Every structure is written in structure tokens, then in C-alpha cells.
N, C-alpha and C positions, 0 to 999 in steps of 0.2 A: 443523613445515614453514612457509615464509614464501612470499609470493607470487612470489618469485624461483623457487621450485621448480616452478610452474606454467609450461605452455608458453605464456607471454605474449609479446607483442612490445613493442618499445621505447616506442611510443605508450602502451600501456595501463600499462607499468610506470613511466614517468614520472608518469602521472594519479595513479596509486596512491600515488606518492612524494609528489606534492604534496597529496593528501588525507591524508597522513600513515598510510596503511594498510600495515601489514608482514606480520601473520599472517593468513590466511584462517580464517574460523570453519568449524567442521564441515560444514555444508551447502554452504558455498562449495568446501571441498576435494573432497567427494564428487560434487557437481553437475557441477564442471566437465569432467571427462574424459567423463561419460556425454552431456552436451549436446554436446560437440566431436564426438562419435561418430556424431551424427545421429538417435540413437534417441529415441523418446518416452520422457518422465520424468514421473513424478509423484514430488513431493517434499513432505514434511511435517516442519514445524519451527516452532519456536515464533517467536510475533511477536518482533521484536527481535534474531534471530540473524543478520540479514543476506540473507534470501531474494532482495531485488532485486538486489543485486550478484552474487549466486550465479548468477542466469540472464543477467544483462546481460554479464558478463565473456565467457563463451564466444561469445555472440551477436556481440559486438563484435571478438571475436578471429578469428572465422569471417568478418567482414564484407570485402568485396571492392568496390572502387570501380566504380560503374556510372552510367550516364546515365539509367537507367530513371526514370520518375515515379512508379510505383506502389510503395508500401512492401513491401518482402519480409519483414519480420517486423511483426506486431501483437501489442500487449500489452493485454491485457483487465483492468481493476481495477475495484472497486465504487463508489468514490466519486471526485469531482472533486478533493479534495484530495490523493488518492494519484496521480491523473494527473499534477498538478503536480509531486508529489515525484518520481515516478519519471522524469519528462521532466529535471528538474534533475539527478538522479543520473547519468542518460544523458549528459547534456552535459557533467558533471564527468569521467566516464571517458573520453569521445571528444574531450576537448580538444585533444589532438594528432593528430586525426584528421579526414578529410575525410567527415563523417558528418552526414546530416540527420535530425533528430529534430522531433516536435512532438505535442502532446495535443489532443484533443477530448472534450468533454464536454456535457452538457445545462445549459440556463439561460443559454446565450450564443448569439450570433448564428451560425447553421448556414452561413449564406453567406460569412461571414469564414474560419469554419473551414475550409469546402469549397474556399475559394481556397488555403489554405496545403496541403492535401492534392493538388491539381491542379498546384502549382509545384514539386512533387517531394519525397519523402520516402525516406528507406531504413527507418526504423521509426516507427509510429504507435503512442501510447498513448491509450488510450480506455476511455469507459464503455460497457457493452452498448447501451444505448438509442440513444446518439448514433452509434455505429458502425454499427448497424443502419440508421439514417436515411441516413447517406452512402452505405452499400453499395447500399440500395433505390432511392436517388435518382440512382444511375449515376455518382456522384462517385468512388467507391473501387473499384477492380477487385480483387475479393476471390479471384479465380482465380491472381492472380499470388504470392500470399502464400506463402511457403517455409516460415515458422516462426511458429508460434501459441503465444503463453503466456497463460494464464489463471492470474492472481495473486488470492489469498484468496476460491477459488471457494466455500467454505463460507460465506463472508458474502454473497456474490452470489445463492446460493441462497436465505438468509435475507432477502435484500431484494426477493425476487420475480423476479430475473433469469434463472430458469431457461429459459422458452420463449425469451427472446432469444438465449442462450447456444446452444441447439440449433438455432435458425434460423440463427445466425451459422456455426455449423460446417457446416450443409447448404449454404451458398454457396460455401465454401472447396474448394479443388482437393484431390483424394484424396493427391495426393503433396506432402505437407509434414510437418513436425515438430511434434509436439505437446508442450507443456511445462505441467504444471501445479503449482501451489504453493499450500499451504494450511497453515493452524496445525491443522485437524481433517480427517479423511476417514472419511465415514460410508457407510451403504449407499446414501443417497439420490444420492451421487456416481456410484455404479457403471454407471447406465445410460450416463451421459456418457461415461465411459472405455471400456466395452464397445463402444458404437456407433461411437466416433470415435478411438480411440487403437490404434495398432499394437503389441501386446505390450509396454506400457510397463514400463520399468525403475522399480522405487520404491525410495526413499530415505526412510528415517524417522530422524531424529534424538533426537527427545524427543518423547514423548505431549504433548499440548495440555494445558495446566494444569501442567506441571513446573516447579516454582519455579526461577528462574534464580538463580545463587550470590550470595551476599552482599546478598541481601534481606531485610530484619529486618520482620517481620508482628506486628501489633497488632491487636487486637480492641475495640471498645467496643459494650456493650449500650444502645439508645435506643429508646424505645417507639414514637415518633411524629414526624412532619415537624418540628413546632416543637423538640422536644428535640433532633433530629439537626442543625437549622440552628443553634441557640444552642451546640451542641458543635463544630460545624465553626468557627464564629466564633471560638471561644475557641483551638481548636488553630491556626488559620492566623494568630492574632495574634502567635505566635511568629514573630520576624523571621529566625530561623535556618532556616525554612521558605522557603528561597530560589526554589524554583521546584516549583509543586504542581498535580497535575492531579487534578480531582474528576470522577468518573463518576457520573451519575445514569440512573435507569431509562427515562426519556422526556423528550420536548421540553417539556411542559407543566411537568413538575417542574423542569427546568433553567431555565426562565424564572422560575418561583416563586422558586427559590433566588436567582437574580442578583438579583432585587427585593430579597430580604432582605439580601443580602450588599453589595450596592452603597452602603447607607448608611454601613456602617462601612469599606469598602475600595473607594471610588468609583475611584480611580485606578489599582488594583492587580489588576482582575479583568475576566475576559472570558469569552465564552460562545460555544460553536460546537453547532449542531445543524442536522438537514437543513431546518427551516423558514426559515434565515437566507439572505440572498442570498450569492451566491458570493463577491462581492466582500468581504462582512462577514465571511466566512468565511474567506478567505485573509488578510485584515486581522487577524482576531484571532489566527491562528496564528502569522503573523509578528510580532505584538507579545509573544507568549508566547515564542516561541524568543528573541527580540532581548532579553527581559527587561524589556520595558517593562510588561508586566503579570505580575504575580509568581503569579497563579492562573488557571488555565483549567478552566471547568466544562464539560462534553462527556458527551453521550450515548453508551452503549456502541458504537453504530454508528460512531461518529466514531474511536474507539480504535483499530480495528484497521488495522495495517500503516503508522501514521503515525511517522515516525522524528524524535523530538524528544531532541536531546541536553541533557545536564546536569540532567533532572528529579531533584529531590531527594525527593519525597513523592508517593505516589499515594493517593489516598481515595476508596474505594468508598462514596459515601453511600448509594446502594442496590445490594444484592448483584445481580449479573447473573443472569439467568433460567439461563444455562448455567453450571455450576461451572467449567469450563474457563476461561471468559472472565473469571474472578475476576482474573488475573494479566495480562491483555491482551496 
């Protein structure tokens, strides 16, 4: 099946052609008709399988021009980086449409973001905390929302956003479509689904942690931080490792590792974690994407959902606490 076999209009087909997309992934195929039908949907698929496009395509296909100012679709994601990424993907797909999209997140001026919302949007991408702030301040009219998408819901629960999510759901109109996407689904998510979803259709492509094809896996035994640091320096000294993601267990270890690595790889290495400023994080991601930095050190939380093309190697400096997150 190609994207031509889906019920897409010319603006979307042209945008997909510009992006070089020909064949939908399994999650994109299965989600399209279900979301188009207006049913509530719960989708489970590995990170990297195109979940963002899976929900954006039907939402954009159903879009009808309006002069209303309040967004009719809200997408909630766990991190600022994901807000930026989803907005960019939405802008690319709606390139040939009259469509208004913006993103909001904490750590930046809420008044500036509130102004963007008041000027009128069709779709808003947000982190839970900032979305709730805008709603409680009266800037955002939640009762006019017709579609709610919760992306990477398991990561939001891990980050402590569960109370905000339930509060947001209570502020919305009952007449809406709920769409949830995640790499995992556990018992902790059941109250959210049972209390706020209406007989959701479930799509499960592959269990979390199932290896994607063509990934070669190697393991090295190292007893302590210093040994692992020396081994890492030896491994990434190989210039054939053109784009390397290194995952560590927490923010402090990420900073320690950068301090050790920067002596040998000063202009080749970047770091990203939650304690860094928003501008620093976005800049580090952009330099890695553009190839200015050959190595990016990140915490596991930063790993989920980010779409970075051309990564040649992934190194787990520390094994994740959750086995399924090993493949990110």
C-alpha cells in the first residue's frame, strides 16, 4: 500500500511527495481509517514507526476552514523538544493548506504564547503543565476542543504529569474524539481510558522493546564509570561512527560524561537533559541533526519520540530501568 491508496486530498499528497514519503508504516495504515471515523483510538507502536504522522494525517484530512479562534484540536506531548518536532511535522504536512498551528511549553514567556493562542489556531501542541496554565488563565477555551491527542502517554505518567492530564480531561467537552498513542500500555493507564474514553478502538503493531529490523546489537562488559568512559572514548574515536546517540541514566551522569569526553572530542559532542535551558537543548539537537556534532549525550527521558534521521550508532552507557526502553 502507498499513501495514494489512502483517502488523501491533493494538498496532503503534495506535501507527502515533497517529503519523499511513498509508503505508510503499519501504524499509519491502521490508524488512518479509524481516526477518520471519529472513534476514540488507542495506538501502541514502537518509537520510530511514524506515530506522529499516523494521527496528523487524518486530522489534517478532516480539517475544514474556519474563522474561529479557539483550536479544535489539541495534542499533548511530554517534552518541549517533542512540541517543536510535532509542530514542524504539522507545518510540513499542511504546507499547501490554510492551517494554523503553534506549540506551547514551560520555560518561556507565557504571555507571548498566550498571544499566539488568542490570535487564532486550528491545532495546538502543548506540554501538560503549560496547557493547564493557559486553560486556567482563561486564554484557552477548552470546551471548543473537538479532538484530543495524547502522545507518549507512558512517558507523561513517568514524568509525573498524571494529575495534570486528568485535570485537562475534566475541562474538556464530553463531545470530542480522544486519541492516545504510546510505545507501552499498562494498568496505570486504564483509569484514564475507562473514565474519559468512549469504547476506544485499540491498535497494537508490536510490543514495546521489539527490535526493528536491520539493527545489529553488541554488548561490552564494563565494571564502573571510569572503565565505561574510557571504553566509550575508544569506540567513538572511530570516525566511521558518523552520528552517535549516547544514553545515560540521569542528568548528573550526563554532565560528568561530557566533562570527560569534551577533552578529546571538544567540537564533536553535545549534551541534552532536563536541567539545560530550552534554547540550549534545541540548539544541541539542531547541531546533532545538522551534523555539526557527531555525538549527542542524552538522558533516557530525552530519547522518547524524538525523530533524528541518519543515526549510525546508539550506545546505552547505562542500561535503562525499563527493559523495553533499551531500544528507545
